Every structure is written in C-alpha cells, then in structure tokens.
Backbone bond lengths (Angstrom), bond angles and torsions (degrees), N, CA, C in turn:
res aa  C-N    CA-C-N  psi(-1)  N-CA   C-N-CA  omega(-1)  CA-C   N-CA-C  phi
1 M - - - 1.466 - - 1.526 108.92 -
2 L 1.329 117.85 134.56 1.455 122.17 177.65 1.518 108.72 -83.34
3 M 1.335 115.75 120.93 1.461 119.69 -177.21 1.529 110.35 -87.99
4 V 1.325 116.60 141.24 1.457 121.40 173.97 1.522 108.30 -71.21
5 P 1.340 119.00 133.06 1.476 119.52 179.83 1.518 110.57 -54.84
6 R 1.302 116.07 134.94 1.454 121.23 -179.10 1.517 110.41 -78.08
7 E 1.333 114.76 156.62 1.455 121.29 176.21 1.528 109.03 -61.50
8 G 1.341 116.59 131.23 1.459 120.32 178.63 1.518 114.19 83.05
9 E 1.370 118.21 7.10 1.459 119.92 -175.94 1.518 111.58 -65.02
10 G 1.351 117.19 -34.83 1.457 119.72 177.23 1.515 111.60 -63.32
11 D 1.337 116.91 -38.49 1.464 120.90 177.37 1.527 110.13 -64.55
12 L 1.334 117.43 -38.41 1.458 121.76 178.68 1.522 110.47 -61.70
13 E 1.335 117.15 -47.07 1.464 120.81 179.99 1.522 111.43 -63.57
14 R 1.328 116.81 -40.55 1.468 119.21 179.67 1.524 110.91 -64.44
15 H 1.333 116.60 -40.56 1.461 120.23 -178.12 1.524 111.68 -68.50
16 Y 1.326 117.11 -54.54 1.460 120.08 -175.57 1.526 112.75 -75.89
17 G 1.323 116.77 -20.67 1.452 120.24 177.08 1.520 113.32 -65.72
18 Q 1.330 116.65 -14.28 1.468 120.61 177.76 1.531 112.23 -76.44
19 G 1.323 117.27 -16.21 1.458 121.10 174.69 1.508 116.27 86.59
20 G 1.321 118.18 3.72 1.457 120.52 -174.87 1.510 115.59 -72.67
21 E 1.330 117.73 -18.62 1.464 120.59 -176.30 1.527 111.95 -64.36
22 Q 1.322 117.86 -27.18 1.458 120.67 -176.42 1.524 112.31 -61.45
23 A 1.325 117.59 -31.85 1.468 120.93 -178.00 1.515 113.19 -102.30
24 R 1.337 118.38 -2.54 1.467 120.32 -170.24 1.527 113.30 -62.63
25 L 1.326 117.61 -35.96 1.461 120.94 -175.85 1.523 113.21 -84.36
26 Q 1.308 117.66 6.54 1.458 121.41 -175.43 1.529 113.64 -100.29
27 A 1.336 117.99 -3.55 1.468 119.90 -176.97 1.518 111.11 -149.30
28 G 1.337 114.93 153.35 1.454 121.97 173.13 1.509 114.45 56.07
29 A 1.340 115.65 -135.50 1.459 121.00 -177.53 1.524 111.19 -63.99
30 G 1.333 117.58 -31.22 1.456 120.30 177.62 1.516 111.94 -63.82
31 R 1.313 115.97 -36.81 1.460 120.75 177.50 1.523 111.22 -63.62
32 L 1.329 116.68 -41.26 1.461 120.61 177.10 1.528 110.60 -67.28
33 E 1.317 116.69 -42.64 1.471 121.03 177.56 1.528 110.72 -56.37
34 F 1.328 116.99 -44.52 1.463 121.90 -179.00 1.528 110.89 -63.64
35 A 1.332 116.25 -46.80 1.468 120.32 -178.85 1.523 111.38 -63.30
36 R 1.319 117.15 -45.22 1.461 120.52 -177.75 1.527 111.82 -69.47
37 T 1.320 117.12 -41.08 1.458 119.50 -179.72 1.518 110.75 -64.32
38 K 1.317 117.27 -41.38 1.468 120.69 178.78 1.527 111.29 -61.80
39 E 1.325 117.46 -43.26 1.464 118.03 -177.54 1.522 111.32 -68.99
40 I 1.339 117.78 -32.86 1.463 120.49 177.12 1.529 109.93 -68.79
41 I 1.315 117.06 -41.09 1.460 120.52 177.82 1.527 110.66 -61.39
42 L 1.318 117.27 -47.06 1.466 120.32 -179.49 1.526 111.79 -61.91
43 R 1.304 116.72 -33.26 1.457 122.21 -179.36 1.530 111.44 -67.31
44 H 1.341 117.12 -28.95 1.459 120.12 -170.06 1.524 114.68 -119.26
45 L 1.323 119.47 -0.66 1.464 119.11 177.58 1.525 109.80 -60.69
46 P 1.320 118.26 138.53 1.472 120.36 -179.18 1.532 111.35 -62.98
47 P 1.307 118.45 139.08 1.460 120.95 175.92 1.532 110.28 -57.46
48 G 1.314 116.19 135.10 1.455 120.27 178.96 1.513 114.39 79.86
49 A 1.323 117.77 5.06 1.472 120.33 179.39 1.526 110.41 -62.00
50 E 1.336 115.85 140.81 1.459 121.45 178.52 1.524 112.49 -125.34
51 Q 1.327 116.60 -38.94 1.460 121.90 -174.03 1.533 109.85 -107.97
52 V 1.338 115.70 129.54 1.464 121.07 179.65 1.522 109.29 -129.59
53 A 1.333 116.67 136.14 1.462 121.72 172.65 1.525 108.58 -101.15
54 D 1.328 116.24 125.40 1.466 122.35 176.26 1.521 106.61 -104.85
55 I 1.330 115.51 92.35 1.462 122.48 -171.25 1.527 109.75 -92.99
56 G 1.318 115.90 122.48 1.459 119.84 -172.71 1.512 109.65 69.47
57 G 1.327 115.43 40.79 1.467 121.74 -170.43 1.509 116.05 -79.85
58 G 1.331 118.92 8.88 1.455 120.71 177.91 1.520 111.59 58.28
59 P 1.329 118.20 -144.19 1.463 121.23 179.95 1.524 114.12 -74.69
60 G 1.344 117.46 1.34 1.454 120.23 169.11 1.512 117.38 97.94
61 A 1.318 118.83 21.93 1.468 120.25 -179.51 1.524 111.78 -58.38
62 Y 1.331 117.04 -44.17 1.464 119.83 -179.22 1.528 110.89 -74.09
63 S 1.313 117.54 -34.14 1.466 120.34 176.87 1.519 110.59 -61.85
64 L 1.320 117.45 -45.93 1.460 121.63 -179.75 1.524 110.87 -63.66
65 W 1.321 116.06 -40.18 1.470 120.59 178.71 1.529 110.72 -64.62
66 L 1.329 117.04 -46.91 1.465 120.45 179.85 1.529 111.19 -63.79
67 A 1.318 116.90 -40.06 1.462 120.46 178.00 1.528 110.84 -62.42
68 S 1.341 116.58 -36.59 1.468 119.95 179.30 1.526 111.62 -66.06
69 L 1.345 116.74 -21.28 1.460 121.77 178.24 1.529 112.39 -91.48
70 G 1.327 116.71 -1.20 1.454 120.27 176.28 1.518 115.53 103.01
71 Y 1.333 118.64 3.29 1.458 120.81 179.67 1.525 111.10 -83.64
72 K 1.322 116.28 149.96 1.453 122.18 170.31 1.529 107.77 -91.24
73 V 1.329 116.70 127.55 1.456 120.79 -169.84 1.530 110.76 -122.28
74 A 1.334 115.69 130.83 1.460 122.44 170.25 1.520 106.98 -101.83
75 H 1.326 117.16 105.28 1.464 122.98 -178.41 1.524 109.22 -95.81
76 R 1.333 115.13 130.54 1.449 120.86 177.03 1.532 109.10 -135.06
77 D 1.339 116.28 138.85 1.461 120.45 176.90 1.518 108.67 -150.80
78 I 1.313 116.59 148.98 1.458 121.27 -176.95 1.533 112.22 -81.25
79 V 1.329 116.72 -15.70 1.465 121.40 -178.46 1.526 109.59 -95.88
80 G 1.319 116.39 117.14 1.454 120.57 -177.46 1.516 113.46 -58.82
81 L 1.334 116.99 -37.09 1.466 120.24 -179.99 1.522 110.99 -59.73
82 H 1.328 117.42 -38.32 1.462 120.61 -179.55 1.534 111.24 -64.06
83 V 1.309 116.59 -40.55 1.466 120.12 177.30 1.523 110.19 -64.35
84 E 1.336 117.18 -41.49 1.468 121.12 178.06 1.527 110.91 -63.41
85 Q 1.329 116.97 -40.90 1.465 120.32 -179.75 1.520 111.02 -64.36
86 L 1.336 116.97 -40.97 1.463 119.32 178.18 1.523 110.84 -66.88
87 R 1.319 117.21 -44.60 1.464 119.96 -179.87 1.529 111.59 -57.55
88 A 1.332 116.41 -33.57 1.459 119.97 179.64 1.529 111.96 -68.27
89 C 1.337 116.80 -18.21 1.471 121.29 -179.25 1.525 112.61 -95.45
90 L 1.317 117.24 -8.48 1.459 120.20 -174.79 1.526 110.94 -83.13
91 G 1.322 116.01 139.20 1.447 120.85 175.21 1.522 111.42 -79.67
92 F 1.323 116.83 -175.70 1.462 122.02 -179.36 1.526 110.84 -60.71
93 A 1.323 115.95 -46.39 1.465 120.71 176.84 1.518 108.02 -109.14
94 S 1.310 117.23 124.43 1.463 119.95 -175.52 1.516 110.70 -142.01
95 S 1.316 115.77 148.95 1.462 120.89 175.98 1.521 111.21 -95.75
96 I 1.344 116.80 15.03 1.463 121.56 179.41 1.527 109.49 -111.57
97 S 1.331 116.26 129.01 1.466 121.18 168.04 1.524 106.88 -108.99
98 T 1.312 117.49 139.65 1.462 119.79 -176.92 1.518 110.25 -137.88
99 A 1.334 115.92 145.93 1.459 121.39 179.22 1.525 108.78 -161.57
100 V 1.314 114.96 159.68 1.462 120.44 174.19 1.527 108.17 -76.98
101 A 1.318 116.60 128.98 1.467 121.03 178.74 1.517 109.88 -159.08
102 D 1.315 115.37 157.17 1.461 123.94 179.33 1.526 108.46 -96.89
103 A 1.326 117.63 131.38 1.461 121.21 -178.71 1.520 112.14 -59.96
104 R 1.321 117.04 -21.61 1.464 120.56 -179.95 1.523 113.22 -82.83
105 D 1.339 116.67 -11.04 1.468 120.63 -174.76 1.524 108.18 -154.01
106 L 1.322 116.68 78.31 1.459 121.97 -173.53 1.529 111.50 -81.36
107 D 1.327 114.76 152.88 1.459 120.83 177.49 1.534 112.12 -92.69
108 L 1.324 117.70 10.74 1.463 121.82 -176.74 1.526 110.86 -87.84
109 P 1.333 118.27 146.04 1.461 120.74 179.59 1.531 111.82 -66.42
110 S 1.301 115.77 154.04 1.465 121.11 176.01 1.526 110.16 -65.04
111 Q 1.346 115.11 143.07 1.470 122.79 176.84 1.537 111.79 51.80
112 S 1.327 115.91 45.98 1.464 120.39 -175.69 1.520 114.39 -108.14
113 V 1.354 118.13 -8.72 1.459 119.92 -177.35 1.523 110.68 -131.42
114 D 1.339 115.00 156.40 1.466 121.47 -179.84 1.523 112.52 -90.29
115 A 1.333 116.02 -22.63 1.463 120.98 -179.24 1.519 108.76 -150.85
116 A 1.322 115.67 153.69 1.460 120.52 179.18 1.518 109.80 -137.37
117 L 1.318 115.29 137.78 1.451 121.90 175.35 1.523 108.29 -105.64
118 L 1.323 116.97 125.03 1.469 122.57 169.69 1.525 106.48 -121.46
119 L 1.319 115.51 77.29 1.463 120.67 -172.71 1.523 111.93 -99.47
120 G 1.335 116.86 22.66 1.448 119.47 179.98 1.514 115.04 -164.62
121 P 1.341 119.18 -35.35 1.460 118.79 -173.76 1.519 115.84 -54.81
122 L 1.338 118.53 -40.31 1.465 119.24 -174.32 1.511 112.50 -64.79
123 Y 1.331 117.75 -29.34 1.465 115.54 -179.14 1.516 113.02 -91.34
124 H 1.314 116.26 13.72 1.462 119.77 168.49 1.524 111.59 -119.78
125 L 1.317 117.30 11.96 1.456 122.31 177.85 1.530 108.38 -118.62
126 Q 1.319 115.95 101.89 1.462 119.81 -174.30 1.522 112.44 -76.24
127 Q 1.327 117.78 -24.91 1.453 121.34 -178.95 1.529 110.13 -89.98
128 R 1.323 116.10 131.24 1.461 120.65 -178.90 1.525 111.66 -58.16
129 S 1.321 117.14 -39.53 1.461 120.41 -178.85 1.531 110.80 -60.92
130 E 1.317 117.50 -35.62 1.467 120.48 179.92 1.525 111.21 -74.09
131 R 1.332 117.06 -34.68 1.463 119.42 175.87 1.528 110.37 -64.82
132 L 1.340 116.14 -42.11 1.466 119.63 177.85 1.526 110.76 -64.46
133 Q 1.313 116.84 -33.89 1.460 120.85 178.23 1.524 110.69 -65.89
134 A 1.336 117.04 -43.20 1.464 120.75 178.06 1.525 110.95 -64.70
135 L 1.320 116.86 -40.39 1.466 120.25 177.46 1.525 111.03 -64.97
136 A 1.330 116.60 -39.72 1.466 120.00 178.49 1.524 111.17 -63.52
137 E 1.328 117.40 -37.74 1.464 121.05 177.75 1.528 110.77 -64.99
138 A 1.320 116.70 -40.90 1.468 119.53 176.49 1.521 110.13 -61.95
139 G 1.328 116.46 -41.18 1.459 119.85 177.60 1.518 112.33 -64.17
140 R 1.320 116.09 -35.52 1.465 120.03 -179.81 1.526 111.73 -64.23
141 V 1.346 117.89 -42.78 1.469 120.31 -175.20 1.527 112.17 -80.87
142 L 1.338 117.16 -14.50 1.466 120.51 178.67 1.526 111.67 -79.14
143 R 1.313 115.69 143.19 1.454 120.47 171.00 1.530 109.04 -74.85
144 P 1.327 119.14 154.66 1.467 120.85 175.27 1.529 110.42 -54.25
145 G 1.322 115.82 132.76 1.460 121.01 -175.65 1.511 113.44 85.98
146 G 1.335 117.21 -3.89 1.463 120.90 178.69 1.519 111.81 -70.73
147 V 1.321 115.48 158.50 1.468 121.63 -175.18 1.523 110.06 -116.72
148 A 1.328 116.13 137.68 1.459 121.91 174.25 1.523 109.42 -116.77
149 F 1.316 115.28 145.00 1.465 122.87 177.88 1.527 106.90 -113.89
150 V 1.333 116.01 112.56 1.460 121.85 -169.37 1.527 109.24 -116.81
151 T 1.317 116.09 115.63 1.459 120.98 -178.54 1.523 110.94 -100.55
152 A 1.320 115.59 143.88 1.458 122.09 172.97 1.529 108.29 -136.83
153 I 1.302 115.74 152.87 1.462 120.72 172.10 1.524 107.80 -78.47
154 S 1.319 116.90 136.09 1.463 121.02 177.99 1.522 110.54 -69.22
155 R 1.316 116.54 143.22 1.466 122.44 -178.89 1.536 112.06 -56.68
156 W 1.334 116.72 -27.83 1.466 119.47 -175.74 1.527 113.16 -102.54
157 S 1.338 116.23 11.68 1.465 118.80 -178.95 1.524 112.32 -66.75
158 A 1.329 117.15 -32.87 1.462 119.06 -179.54 1.525 110.77 -61.82
159 R 1.333 116.14 -37.90 1.460 119.35 178.76 1.535 110.87 -76.16
160 V 1.349 116.21 -47.71 1.467 120.06 -175.88 1.522 111.18 -68.83
161 D 1.343 116.46 -52.52 1.462 120.49 -178.23 1.523 112.38 -75.38
162 G 1.342 114.28 -49.74 1.458 119.03 -172.00 1.511 114.48 -75.39
163 L 1.340 116.64 -54.38 1.465 119.66 -175.61 1.526 112.19 -79.74
164 L 1.335 117.00 -50.60 1.459 119.88 -173.37 1.527 113.06 -78.62
165 A 1.334 116.79 -49.34 1.469 119.36 -175.69 1.529 112.34 -80.04
166 A 1.334 116.79 -51.21 1.466 119.85 -174.45 1.534 113.32 -91.51
167 R 1.336 118.23 -14.63 1.473 122.78 -179.18 1.532 111.38 51.33
168 I 1.340 115.19 48.74 1.455 119.34 -176.44 1.526 112.46 -64.70
169 Y 1.329 117.46 -18.85 1.466 120.56 179.43 1.524 112.18 -63.73
170 E 1.335 117.30 -19.90 1.462 119.05 178.90 1.529 111.17 -69.27
171 S 1.325 117.17 -34.52 1.467 121.29 176.92 1.519 112.64 -94.67
172 W 1.329 116.29 -32.25 1.462 121.47 -178.26 1.530 108.93 -129.63
173 P 1.326 118.39 82.59 1.472 122.19 -177.40 1.524 113.13 -56.97
174 Q 1.336 117.45 -24.51 1.465 120.40 -178.54 1.523 112.11 -63.13
175 A 1.329 117.37 -17.66 1.463 120.50 179.92 1.524 111.29 -61.37
176 L 1.323 117.01 -33.11 1.463 120.65 -179.31 1.523 111.44 -64.72
177 G 1.313 116.54 -33.68 1.454 120.35 -179.97 1.520 113.69 -82.80
178 M 1.326 116.84 -8.29 1.460 121.10 -177.26 1.521 113.02 -100.97
179 I 1.329 116.81 -18.29 1.471 119.41 -167.05 1.532 113.22 -63.85
180 D 1.326 118.14 -38.20 1.468 119.79 -179.30 1.525 111.21 -63.27
181 Q 1.325 117.12 -41.10 1.463 120.83 179.36 1.521 111.40 -68.43
182 V 1.323 116.80 -36.96 1.459 120.96 176.77 1.523 110.08 -60.12
183 E 1.322 116.82 -46.96 1.457 120.34 -177.74 1.529 112.12 -71.84
184 K 1.322 117.83 -22.41 1.459 121.49 177.28 1.522 111.42 -78.98
185 T 1.338 116.81 -43.39 1.467 121.16 -172.02 1.528 113.99 -103.71
186 G 1.328 117.56 -23.44 1.454 121.09 -175.16 1.516 113.58 86.30
187 V 1.304 118.56 -10.19 1.465 121.94 -177.62 1.528 109.65 -80.28
188 L 1.328 115.96 125.56 1.460 122.84 178.78 1.526 108.25 -101.72
189 P 1.334 118.93 99.71 1.468 120.52 -177.73 1.530 110.50 -78.89
190 P 1.333 117.42 157.52 1.466 119.07 176.99 1.526 111.16 -70.07
191 L 1.332 115.85 137.66 1.459 120.75 176.50 1.519 111.61 -79.50
192 F 1.328 115.73 -26.62 1.463 122.02 -179.52 1.525 107.03 -158.54
193 P 1.322 118.87 162.15 1.468 120.12 -179.51 1.531 111.49 -56.45
194 G 1.319 115.47 125.36 1.453 119.92 179.85 1.510 114.96 91.85
195 S 1.341 118.27 -3.33 1.464 119.75 178.35 1.526 109.80 -80.49
196 F 1.322 115.60 168.39 1.464 120.81 -178.13 1.525 110.45 -66.28
197 T 1.311 115.50 143.05 1.457 121.79 172.09 1.523 108.27 -142.74
198 G 1.328 116.92 152.10 1.459 117.17 -177.64 1.513 112.33 177.21
199 Y 1.322 115.12 -150.51 1.463 122.50 -177.17 1.516 109.14 -138.22
200 A 1.335 116.40 141.88 1.462 122.23 -177.49 1.526 110.25 -122.77
201 H 1.331 115.81 134.63 1.467 123.20 -175.55 1.529 112.82 -98.85
202 R 1.317 114.79 150.72 1.462 121.51 159.51 1.527 107.54 -82.36
203 P 1.340 118.89 149.48 1.462 120.04 -177.05 1.521 114.37 -54.27
204 E 1.329 118.34 -49.85 1.456 120.24 -177.82 1.524 112.35 -68.56
205 Q 1.317 116.29 -26.96 1.460 120.07 175.55 1.523 110.46 -64.24
206 L 1.335 116.71 -42.23 1.465 120.49 177.59 1.527 110.20 -63.46
207 R 1.330 116.35 -44.61 1.464 119.72 178.68 1.534 110.64 -58.79
208 Q 1.319 116.96 -45.42 1.462 120.88 -178.70 1.519 111.74 -62.12
209 E 1.330 117.36 -39.64 1.462 120.32 -177.50 1.526 111.82 -68.73
210 V 1.335 117.33 -41.15 1.471 117.93 -179.97 1.529 110.56 -70.17
211 E 1.326 116.85 -36.32 1.465 119.12 179.42 1.524 111.36 -71.19
212 E 1.314 117.44 -36.57 1.467 120.02 176.96 1.529 110.95 -65.38
213 S 1.334 116.19 -25.05 1.466 121.05 179.32 1.517 112.42 -83.79
214 G 1.329 117.51 3.88 1.453 121.25 174.29 1.512 115.19 97.84
215 F 1.318 117.67 4.78 1.456 120.99 178.69 1.531 111.39 -90.42
216 A 1.325 115.53 153.53 1.457 121.52 167.65 1.528 106.88 -96.82
217 C 1.325 116.49 126.14 1.464 120.35 -176.84 1.528 109.52 -84.55
218 R 1.322 116.92 110.19 1.461 122.14 177.66 1.521 112.00 -73.91
219 A 1.339 116.16 -41.62 1.461 120.23 -175.86 1.518 109.02 -157.79
220 L 1.325 115.96 146.28 1.459 122.65 172.83 1.523 106.37 -124.70
221 L 1.325 116.85 115.44 1.455 121.16 -166.73 1.528 112.52 -126.73
222 A 1.329 114.99 148.47 1.463 121.74 169.31 1.524 107.85 -86.34
223 V 1.314 117.68 128.58 1.459 120.80 -175.58 1.532 111.47 -80.15
224 E 1.325 117.62 -60.50 1.475 120.64 -175.83 1.526 113.56 -96.60
225 G 1.329 117.60 -16.36 1.453 119.68 -175.99 1.528 110.82 57.02
226 P 1.328 118.09 -148.39 1.464 120.80 -178.60 1.524 113.82 -81.28
227 A 1.332 117.82 4.39 1.472 120.08 -172.16 1.518 113.38 -65.39
228 V 1.343 117.94 -20.52 1.469 118.91 179.49 1.522 111.75 -65.40
229 L 1.326 116.93 -15.21 1.465 120.49 178.71 1.526 112.85 -80.90
230 F 1.334 117.06 -11.05 1.462 120.18 -175.88 1.527 110.23 -76.17
231 S 1.314 116.78 122.23 1.464 120.26 178.31 1.524 111.83 -71.30
232 D 1.330 117.12 -19.18 1.466 121.80 -179.38 1.527 111.76 -107.39
233 L 1.321 116.84 31.21 1.462 120.53 -175.12 1.527 111.74 -59.65
234 E 1.324 118.17 -43.99 1.467 121.10 179.90 1.524 110.83 -60.27
235 A 1.323 116.76 -43.17 1.467 120.43 -179.37 1.520 110.91 -64.07
236 R 1.314 117.37 -38.91 1.467 120.64 178.41 1.529 110.56 -64.67
237 L 1.321 116.65 -40.54 1.460 120.08 179.77 1.530 111.92 -68.89
238 D 1.319 116.44 -28.95 1.470 120.65 -179.78 1.521 112.70 -80.43
239 D 1.332 116.59 -23.21 1.461 121.49 -178.04 1.530 109.27 -91.40
240 E 1.327 117.57 126.85 1.469 120.92 -174.16 1.522 112.10 -57.81
241 R 1.315 116.25 -47.49 1.463 119.15 -178.90 1.525 111.32 -70.37
242 G 1.327 116.13 -42.51 1.459 119.82 179.31 1.516 112.12 -62.30
243 R 1.334 116.56 -40.02 1.470 120.81 178.12 1.521 110.67 -64.52
244 S 1.333 116.65 -42.52 1.457 120.99 -179.85 1.523 111.60 -61.72
245 V 1.342 116.12 -46.21 1.467 119.92 179.74 1.531 110.40 -64.08
246 L 1.321 116.14 -42.37 1.458 120.74 -179.46 1.522 110.89 -60.77
247 L 1.324 117.29 -52.27 1.460 120.72 -176.83 1.522 112.08 -67.41
248 D 1.329 117.61 -38.29 1.461 120.42 176.77 1.527 110.94 -61.53
249 S 1.320 116.51 -40.86 1.465 120.65 -179.38 1.529 111.13 -67.65
250 L 1.315 117.11 -39.36 1.465 119.93 178.81 1.523 110.95 -67.73
251 R 1.329 117.06 -37.54 1.468 119.76 175.98 1.534 110.55 -63.64
252 A 1.320 116.27 -41.38 1.463 120.83 -176.12 1.523 112.47 -66.63
253 T 1.336 116.86 -25.70 1.466 120.14 -174.82 1.529 113.06 -113.15
254 E 1.331 118.35 1.36 1.467 121.73 -170.04 1.528 113.78 -62.63
255 A 1.324 117.82 -27.41 1.463 120.40 -176.60 1.523 113.17 -112.24
256 V 1.326 118.54 8.29 1.468 121.60 179.60 1.528 108.72 -67.83
257 P 1.323 118.99 116.67 1.469 120.87 -173.93 1.524 113.64 -54.52
258 E 1.337 116.61 -40.12 1.465 119.66 -176.92 1.529 112.97 -67.79
259 L 1.334 117.23 -16.34 1.468 120.70 -175.63 1.523 113.39 -110.59
260 L 1.327 117.94 -2.10 1.461 120.68 -171.81 1.524 113.14 -57.67
261 G 1.318 117.60 -40.72 1.460 119.37 -176.00 1.503 114.43 -74.53
262 A 1.335 117.29 -17.23 1.466 121.85 -176.31 1.519 110.47 -85.20
263 T 1.322 115.86 65.07 1.458 122.07 -177.85 1.522 108.03 -156.13
264 S 1.309 116.64 166.17 1.464 119.72 174.55 1.524 110.70 -79.25
265 H 1.347 115.80 -43.64 1.458 121.12 -176.25 1.524 111.36 -128.09
266 L 1.315 115.02 140.50 1.454 123.41 170.05 1.526 107.30 -101.06
267 L 1.334 116.66 145.47 1.458 120.15 178.01 1.528 108.68 -132.07
268 A 1.335 114.90 116.70 1.460 120.77 176.04 1.520 108.88 -96.58
269 V 1.328 116.09 125.73 1.461 121.92 174.47 1.514 106.53 -99.49
270 V 1.344 116.26 114.51 1.460 120.07 -171.01 1.526 110.47 -128.42
271 E 1.335 115.70 153.90 1.465 121.27 -176.49 1.510 110.70 -123.80
272 R 1.321 115.15 137.82 1.467 119.26 172.18 1.521 108.23 -79.91
273 P 1.321 118.24 124.57 1.471 120.61 -178.75 1.528 111.54 -57.61
274 R 1.310 115.94 147.43 1.471 122.00 178.35 1.528 110.90 -75.85
C-alpha cells in the first residue's frame, strides 16, 4: 500500500539525515535512556521469545543489543541512512534483517514475532489516526500473547529537557514563546531547519491509544524520570555506587502516577491478547 506522506515528514528526513542519531544513546541523557529501556525490555520479554521486530529502530542500537543476546531481529526504519548505518555494523553472519519500511505499513508477515519494539514511530506521527495505524501494524505482526514496547515523548519534555536542562532559550529565544502551545497540542515544531520535530503524549493519552488498538497495557512507565535535570548525570553513570542509586531510584518511582509526566520518555509495555 502506498502511504500518504505524513505531516512533518520532510523535517524528519532533514533531522535524521544528518546522521546524529547513531551516537545519541552513547552519552548523557541518551545513555540513561538506553540503559533504562534495555532493563525494562529484559524485565518483560516473553519467556521463550526468539523473534523480535524493531520497528522504527533507527541506526539499530537495540537490534544489535538484542542480537548479542541471541534473538533474531527484524529491523525496519523509514530513514534509509539508518538502514545503511546498521548494515555497516553487521558481520558476515547475522541474526538481524533490516530494510526501509513505514511503521504504518510493514512488510513483515502476520503473527511472525514474539515481541515488537516501537521506540520511535509514535513520536513522529502527529495525527492520532496514524499512531493507531502504526500500533495496529505492530499488533498484526505479533503472535497472540506477544509483547510490544511502545515509547512516547512526554508532553512536558520540551520544558524539562529543553528549557530547564538544556537551556535552549539561550540559543533560540523563540522557544520561550512556543512552550505553551507545545504543551497544549503536543506538537513539537522545529526550532531551526534540521532540528528535531515530533509529537509528545500525556501519560493517559498513551494508555488510551494502545488500549484502543487492542492491546492490554501491562505497565506504563517513566524511563528517565527527573534525572535529565542532573548536571552530573555522566559522572553518576560512571560511578558504580552513583549508578546503582540512580537506577534503583528510577525503578522505585517509574510507575508512580503523580510522577509519570516528569520524564523525557514514557514506555508502555503492552500485550496482544491470546
């Protein structure tokens, strides 16, 4: 099926075409996001799972990690550069297959995987109908009882990450005039050509969308919590005791309803009914 270009798709290509996503999870808040997302996935992967779909998997950081654990991974991403970057990392024999594909219209067979990762598509689909379409596709490729991991950007991440942590208003003062509209609509407009753009969810909105798509929501979790505000985040992650305290605290508060929105990313762990 030929998909109609989504709103903001040109901005997506300009942003990811710069190649910066490949290193994003290796430092700072991205490093914490990677560590926390991996531990949540390991906690909830179905016993005996073998096949995993990494939908909208970017340059393949999670695909490579899952393959290193023995899983067979079908990696799909809409950005051609990301597929090329992953292919450059693959050895002669690999348990990863990768191709360019749209999360709304996957080339994968129905009921072909035990788990699915959607760690990016929802925050690049501004229209609710398109998000539901991507979720329905994930449900289609999952076997009954399979688990999907669905990430969304928190509605308040622009204020917490952008204004408070990164102080982006110092370089782009216009951000101060945009924040109220962002928090009202969820739409994250580009600050400059090639900057990030996307969509941000409220916690209950994410829950409603996955449940409307036919999934049972096992857990709705805050990934980074307030830790993105720490100016010494790298040092804490490098220190054994500091890392332990940090991760233990995030685990202890990850599902507290009053704190769910105070994070960069929300992660819904959902199951396809048997």
